[in-house]
N, C-alpha and C positions, 0 to 999 in steps of 0.2 A: 306973478307969483312972489310972494313973500317971506319973508322966515322972521322968526322970532331970535332975541340975541342969543337965548338960550334954550337948550334942549332937552328929552330927558330930566326932568325937575334939576336942571342947572350941569347936568353931566358934560354936556357939549357948549361951551362957551363958542358961539360965531363971531368972527374976526371979521369978515370982509368976503365979500363973493370973488370968487378967481373967473368962472367962466360960465357962460351960458351955450348949448348946443340944441340940437332936437329931443335930448334925454331929459333936458332939466337945466337945473342951476347946480354949479359946485363951488363950495363955500370953504375957506381954510378956517377951520377952529381949533380949540383947545379941547382935551379930553382929561376933566380936572378928577377923572378916579384914577388915572392912569399917569400919573407924576406930570401931569400938565403936557404933554405929546400934543404935537401937531397931527391932527388926520384932517383928510377930505372928508367934507358932510355934503352926500349928492342930494339933492330934494328933485325927485323921480317928475316926469310931467304927466304921465299917465300908466295906465296898467299894461301896454306893450312895453316901453321903457320898464316898467317893476318886473316883469317876466325875462328881460332881457336879462338884467341886473340880479335876479333872482339865482339866473343862471350862473351869473359870474362870481358870484357870492358862494358857489359850490367848487370854484376851480383852487388851487393849492400850489402853488410854483415860488421857487424862491427869486424867479427875475418878474413876478409877477405882486403888483399892491397887494397887500395882504386884508382882507374886509372884516372887517370886526363885529359887526352893528348892522340890523337891516329892522326896522321900525317903521309906526304910521302914528302922527301925532299932529294937530290942530287941523285935521282933513288932508295934510299929505302926505306923502311915503319918502323916506329917507333910508340912505344906504351911508355905511361910514367906513371910510378905508385907507389904508395907511397911506401916511404921503412921505415919500421919501425925499430927504433932505440929499443937498448934495448940489454938483453942476449936471447942467445936461452935457451928453457929448458934443453937442453943438457949439457951447462955450470951451470944452475943452480941448477941440483940435484948434482953437486959434491960439493956442497957448505955445508951449517950446514942444520941440518935435518929440514924439513918444516912441518906445521902445516896441520893436515887432512883438515880444512875446507880451508885453503888457495891452497890444491890439487883440492880437491873435485870443486871449483869455477872454478880452470881454466879448469879441466875436462869438467863441463858443457860447458864453452864457446868454448872448442875445438867442444863436439859433435854437438854443435848447429852450427857452421861453417859447419862441413861434412853435418849434415843436411839438411841444406840450399842447398849445390852443388847438394845431391841428391836427391832433390826434383823438381831440375831443369827438364825441359823435350825437349831432355832427360837427365837423370840422368850424372852427371859429377864427378867423383873418382878424389878426388888429386892427385894422382899421385906418391906422394914420402911422405908419412906422418912418418914424426921420429920426434924426440924432438929436432934435429937439424933445423929443419925446423918448429920450431914453438916459436914466439920471443915474450916475455914479453913487451911489449909496452907501457912506460910511466911508468912504474912498476904496471900496474893494468890491461890490456887489454891483452889478447891472438892474435896473426896476424899469420893465418898461412901461411907460403912462402913455397917458393921452390918448390913445386910440380906445374904440369901445369893441370888444372882440364880439364878432357878429355883425358888427355896423348897425346901422340906424338907416331905414330908406329915405328917413328924411333929411338925413345929415347930406350936404352936396359932397362930391368928391373932391378933395385935395391934389396939390400938384404930385403928392407923395404917394398918392393911391393908386391901386392896381389896372393896369390897363383895362379890364372887363370891368370894372366899375364906372372909370369915366367912360366908358362906352355903354353903360347903362345895364349889364347885363348883371346877372346877380353874382354876388362876392363868395367867393370858396377860397379855402385855404393856399391852395397853389398859384 
């Protein structure tokens, strides 16, 4: 799959590829109509990925990246998501010791985001919960990135996957 350097009549200027997984390819892009903010443009692999991401587009929680756009162009389907700026918790924990109150506030934000995912019907597991996928956005809010809520059957389990997933069982929020 290839992507043009611009999408939606020049609204999204694709900079470079970030990741590839079983659902498609993620690119870093600039949204030229929104003060050149950085966004994540996801080129979806197939209809199964489209259905999953259409469901994700309905989610709305402070701990999850916002979905800005869903469109089809050049024979491919794309989803445009918020690209949180900031450091991952994996990087932050390598620095100076953190205050307990700060860590507890972050833990509450993470728990609230996961609870929101689990309350969906059917519930959505995050899919790849680890400190590298937790971004301290704008120095105060935690954003859960990386995992695909609901998962993707084609994606192999990682070290941070739920035990049920590692054993080949269906994923569930618990």
